[in-house]
C-alpha positions in Angstrom: 25.4 80.1 30.1 27.6 81.4 33.0 26.1 84.5 34.6 28.9 85.1 37.2 31.8 83.3 38.9 33.4 84.3 42.1 36.8 83.7 40.6 36.1 86.3 37.9 36.2 88.7 40.8 38.8 87.4 43.2 41.3 86.6 40.4 40.9 90.1 38.9 41.6 93.4 40.5 40.4 92.3 43.9 41.0 94.3 47.1 43.8 92.5 49.1 42.1 93.3 52.4 38.9 91.5 51.5 38.2 87.8 52.2 37.8 85.9 48.9 34.3 84.8 49.8 33.2 88.5 49.6 33.5 88.0 45.8 30.3 86.0 46.0 28.1 88.2 48.2 26.4 90.0 45.3 25.9 86.8 43.4 24.5 85.0 46.5 22.0 87.7 47.3 20.5 87.4 43.8 20.6 83.6 44.0 18.9 83.7 47.4 16.2 85.8 46.0 15.7 83.3 43.2 15.6 80.4 45.7 13.0 82.2 47.9 10.9 82.9 44.8 11.0 79.2 43.5 13.0 80.0 40.4 15.7 77.3 40.9 16.6 74.7 38.3 15.6 71.1 38.3 19.0 69.8 39.5 18.8 71.8 42.7 15.2 70.7 43.2 16.5 67.1 43.1 20.0 67.4 44.7 19.9 70.4 47.0 16.6 70.0 48.8 18.0 70.5 52.3 20.2 73.4 51.3 17.2 75.1 49.5 15.2 74.8 52.7 18.1 76.2 54.7 18.2 79.3 52.5 14.5 79.7 52.7 14.7 79.3 56.5 17.6 81.7 56.6 20.0 79.2 58.2 22.5 79.7 55.4 22.9 82.6 52.9 22.7 82.6 49.2 26.5 83.0 49.2 26.8 79.9 51.3 24.6 78.1 48.7 26.7 79.5 45.9 29.9 78.2 47.4 28.7 74.8 48.6 26.2 73.8 46.0 27.2 75.7 42.8 31.0 75.5 43.1 31.2 79.3 43.2 29.7 79.6 39.8 26.2 81.0 38.9 24.9 79.5 35.7 21.6 78.9 33.8 21.5 75.4 35.3 20.9 77.0 38.7 17.6 78.5 37.5 14.4 77.3 35.9 13.1 78.8 32.6 11.5 81.8 34.2 14.4 82.4 36.5 16.8 82.4 33.5 14.6 84.8 31.5 14.6 87.2 34.5 18.3 86.8 35.1 19.1 87.4 31.4 17.0 90.6 31.7 18.1 91.8 35.1 21.5 90.3 36.1 23.3 89.3 32.9 23.4 92.4 30.7 26.7 94.4 30.5 24.7 97.4 31.8 23.1 95.3 34.4 20.2 96.9 36.4 21.0 94.5 39.2 24.4 96.0 39.8 23.1 99.5 39.6 20.5 98.6 42.2 23.1 96.8 44.4 25.3 99.8 44.3 22.5 102.2 45.2 21.2 100.1 48.0 24.6 99.7 49.7 26.1 103.1 48.7 28.9 101.4 46.8 30.9 102.1 43.7 32.4 99.7 41.3 35.6 99.4 43.3 33.8 98.6 46.6 31.2 96.0 45.5 32.8 93.5 47.8 32.2 95.6 51.0 28.6 94.8 51.5 28.2 92.4 54.4 26.7 89.0 53.7 23.8 89.2 56.0 20.1 88.6 55.9 19.6 92.2 57.0 21.4 93.4 53.9 19.4 91.0 51.8 16.2 92.5 53.2 17.4 95.9 52.0 17.9 94.6 48.4 14.9 92.3 48.2 12.1 95.0 47.7 14.1 96.4 44.8 14.5 93.0 43.1 10.8 92.3 43.8 9.8 95.5 42.0 12.1 94.8 39.1 10.6 91.3 38.8 7.0 92.6 39.0 7.8 95.2 36.3 9.5 92.6 34.1 6.5 90.2 34.4 4.2 93.0 33.3 6.1 93.7 30.1 
């Protein structure tokens, strides 16, 4: 299952003044959260050991990992079973709670999703919201 692709964004109605890599910031932040919480798939545990450590050490961002290790495409292969179950609940639905949370945290609307900066400081703003959603989901 494909959750998201950068090209779905930058090949669509993408702002001309935005760098193409900004199409992956929102995906990368969720992916970084999954990496930090050990929800990554077996392939990455075998093939991306150094890069996973770099994300956890904050030397690269989730977006960097998405571009370099996932070919700009976030799929169910990137996550383990628990990660996929959470992503299907939180990230994948058409009325995705993740996107609602992302917009609220960064004060964005659907046309400016790409304006959030790809920084660890911004990740730290979003992380407690994802943590709470995950905890609530686990308790269901």
